[in-house]
C-alpha positions as CSV (number, residue, x, y, z in Angstrom):
1,M,-18.4,4.4,4.7
2,L,-19.2,2.4,1.6
3,N,-18.1,-1.3,1.7
4,I,-18.8,-3.3,-1.4
5,V,-18.3,-7.0,-2.0
6,I,-18.0,-7.9,-5.7
7,F,-19.4,-11.4,-6.2
8,G,-19.5,-13.7,-9.2
9,A,-18.2,-16.7,-10.9
10,P,-14.7,-16.7,-12.5
11,G,-15.1,-14.8,-15.8
12,S,-18.1,-12.8,-14.6
13,G,-16.3,-9.5,-14.9
14,K,-15.4,-8.8,-11.2
15,G,-12.0,-7.4,-12.0
16,T,-13.2,-5.1,-14.8
17,Q,-16.2,-3.8,-12.8
18,S,-14.1,-3.4,-9.7
19,E,-11.9,-1.0,-11.5
20,K,-14.9,1.1,-12.7
21,I,-16.4,1.1,-9.2
22,I,-13.1,2.2,-7.7
23,E,-12.8,5.0,-10.2
24,K,-16.3,6.3,-9.7
25,Y,-16.6,6.0,-5.9
26,G,-13.0,6.3,-4.8
27,L,-13.0,3.0,-2.9
28,F,-9.9,1.3,-1.6
29,H,-9.4,-2.1,-3.4
30,I,-8.6,-5.1,-1.3
31,S,-7.9,-8.3,-3.2
32,T,-7.3,-11.2,-0.9
33,G,-4.9,-12.8,-3.4
34,D,-2.9,-9.6,-3.5
35,V,-2.9,-9.3,0.3
36,L,-1.7,-12.9,0.7
37,R,1.1,-12.5,-1.8
38,A,2.3,-9.2,-0.3
39,E,2.3,-10.7,3.2
40,M,4.3,-13.7,2.0
41,K,6.7,-11.6,-0.1
42,N,7.3,-9.2,2.8
43,G,8.0,-12.2,5.2
44,T,5.5,-10.9,7.8
45,E,4.5,-13.3,10.6
46,L,1.0,-13.7,9.0
47,G,2.7,-14.2,5.6
48,K,4.9,-17.0,7.0
49,I,2.0,-18.8,8.5
50,A,-0.1,-18.5,5.3
51,E,2.9,-19.7,3.2
52,G,3.0,-22.8,5.4
53,Y,-0.5,-23.7,4.4
54,I,-0.2,-22.8,0.8
55,S,3.1,-24.8,0.4
56,K,1.2,-27.9,1.5
57,G,-1.6,-27.2,-0.9
58,Q,-4.0,-26.3,1.8
59,L,-6.4,-23.3,2.0
60,V,-5.4,-20.5,4.3
61,P,-7.7,-20.5,7.4
62,D,-10.5,-17.9,7.4
63,D,-9.3,-16.3,10.7
64,L,-5.8,-15.8,9.2
65,I,-7.3,-14.1,6.1
66,V,-9.5,-11.9,8.2
67,D,-6.6,-10.9,10.3
68,M,-4.7,-9.9,7.1
69,L,-7.7,-7.9,5.9
70,A,-8.1,-6.2,9.2
71,K,-4.4,-5.2,9.1
72,V,-4.9,-3.7,5.6
73,L,-8.0,-1.8,6.7
74,D,-6.3,-0.4,9.8
75,M,-3.0,0.6,8.1
76,N,-4.5,2.4,5.1
77,E,-6.1,5.7,5.7
78,E,-7.8,5.7,2.3
79,A,-9.6,2.5,3.3
80,K,-11.5,4.5,5.9
81,R,-13.6,6.0,3.1
82,G,-14.8,2.7,1.8
83,V,-13.5,-0.6,0.4
84,I,-14.3,-3.0,-2.4
85,F,-13.6,-6.6,-1.4
86,D,-12.4,-8.7,-4.3
87,G,-12.2,-12.4,-3.9
88,F,-13.6,-12.4,-0.3
89,P,-15.7,-13.7,1.2
90,R,-16.0,-17.0,-0.6
91,T,-17.8,-19.0,2.1
92,I,-20.4,-18.3,4.8
93,P,-17.9,-18.6,7.6
94,Q,-15.8,-16.0,5.8
95,A,-18.9,-13.8,5.4
96,E,-19.6,-14.1,9.1
97,A,-16.0,-13.3,10.0
98,L,-16.0,-10.3,7.7
99,K,-19.2,-9.0,9.3
100,K,-17.7,-9.4,12.8
101,M,-14.4,-7.7,11.8
102,L,-16.2,-4.8,10.2
103,A,-18.6,-4.4,13.2
104,E,-15.5,-4.1,15.4
105,R,-14.7,-1.0,13.2
106,N,-18.2,0.4,13.4
107,T,-19.1,-0.4,9.8
108,E,-20.6,-3.1,7.7
109,V,-20.9,-4.5,4.2
110,S,-23.0,-1.9,2.3
111,A,-23.9,-4.2,-0.6
112,V,-22.9,-7.3,-2.4
113,I,-22.8,-6.8,-6.2
114,G,-23.7,-10.1,-7.7
115,L,-22.6,-10.4,-11.3
116,E,-24.8,-13.1,-12.8
117,V,-23.6,-14.6,-16.1
118,E,-24.7,-17.7,-18.0
119,E,-22.3,-20.7,-17.7
120,K,-21.6,-20.9,-21.5
121,E,-20.7,-17.2,-21.5
122,L,-18.4,-17.6,-18.5
123,I,-16.5,-20.5,-20.3
124,D,-16.3,-18.5,-23.5
125,R,-14.9,-15.4,-21.7
126,L,-12.3,-17.4,-19.8
127,L,-11.2,-19.3,-22.8
128,K,-10.8,-16.0,-24.7
129,R,-8.9,-14.5,-21.7
130,G,-6.6,-17.5,-21.7
131,Q,-5.8,-17.0,-25.4
132,V,-5.0,-13.3,-24.8
133,S,-3.3,-13.4,-21.5
134,G,-1.7,-16.8,-21.6
135,R,-3.0,-17.6,-18.1
136,S,-2.4,-21.3,-17.6
137,D,-5.6,-21.7,-15.5
138,D,-7.8,-20.5,-18.4
139,N,-8.1,-23.9,-20.1
140,L,-11.4,-25.8,-20.5
141,E,-10.6,-28.5,-17.9
142,T,-9.5,-26.0,-15.2
143,I,-12.3,-23.6,-16.0
144,K,-14.9,-26.3,-15.4
145,S,-13.2,-27.3,-12.2
146,R,-13.1,-23.7,-11.0
147,L,-16.8,-23.2,-11.9
148,D,-17.7,-26.4,-10.0
149,V,-15.8,-25.2,-6.9
150,Y,-17.6,-21.8,-7.2
151,H,-21.0,-23.3,-7.5
152,N,-20.5,-25.7,-4.6
153,Q,-18.6,-23.5,-2.1
154,T,-19.4,-19.9,-3.0
155,T,-23.0,-19.9,-4.3
156,P,-24.4,-20.4,-0.8
157,L,-23.1,-17.0,0.0
158,K,-25.7,-15.5,-2.3
159,D,-28.5,-16.9,-0.1
160,F,-26.6,-15.6,3.0
161,Y,-26.5,-12.0,1.6
162,I,-30.1,-12.2,0.3
163,K,-31.2,-12.9,3.9
164,E,-29.1,-10.0,5.0
165,K,-30.8,-7.8,2.4
166,K,-27.4,-6.9,0.9
167,Y,-27.4,-8.8,-2.4
168,K,-27.8,-6.8,-5.5
169,K,-28.4,-9.0,-8.6
170,I,-26.7,-7.6,-11.7
171,H,-27.3,-9.0,-15.1
172,G,-23.6,-9.5,-16.1
173,M,-24.2,-9.9,-19.9
174,G,-23.8,-7.1,-22.4
175,S,-21.4,-4.2,-22.7
176,V,-19.0,-3.3,-19.9
177,D,-20.6,0.1,-19.6
178,S,-24.2,-1.1,-19.6
179,I,-23.3,-3.6,-16.8
180,F,-21.6,-0.8,-14.9
181,D,-24.6,1.5,-15.3
182,S,-26.7,-1.2,-13.5
183,I,-24.1,-1.4,-10.7
184,A,-23.9,2.3,-10.3
185,K,-27.7,2.6,-10.0
186,E,-27.6,0.0,-7.2
187,I,-24.8,1.8,-5.4
188,D,-26.3,5.2,-5.8
189,N,-29.5,3.9,-4.2
190,L,-27.7,2.8,-1.0
């Protein structure tokens, strides 16, 4: 079972590269944001609890997110072949919870694909995306805030996964295809 975590700052190309990884390796895509929205929309017990936190502007607790991910894994037969985790984990406690949850299913994170992109390029990409998509969170002030949160909260995960010998550094600059070729070489060597 191939379980990939795609890791990188906002604008690093996680979504684009996730699609290519899914296409080539037939992995099941799990986006924590999508899972949260689906649980809330469907009015599940987990969704109602999550909505209570979100409506107060609070982060959904890690154990609740892990429970949601476990439910998705257990309910989707195609997830048994392998998964790409998008947007999770974002903190070391989340990484530890994911490790435990996967171990309970006799599997583990196979690799963490770390898309590394220079800060100026990230800002340029996000501003361009905002112009094209109209996403309200792709403005300079919000982008800088999101990058600060990423650096302060999520970057320690890189060290965690380096220690676990799971982190695969990918130079995230250049063409989409050349970046994907680098990713595919790492995955093919697992």
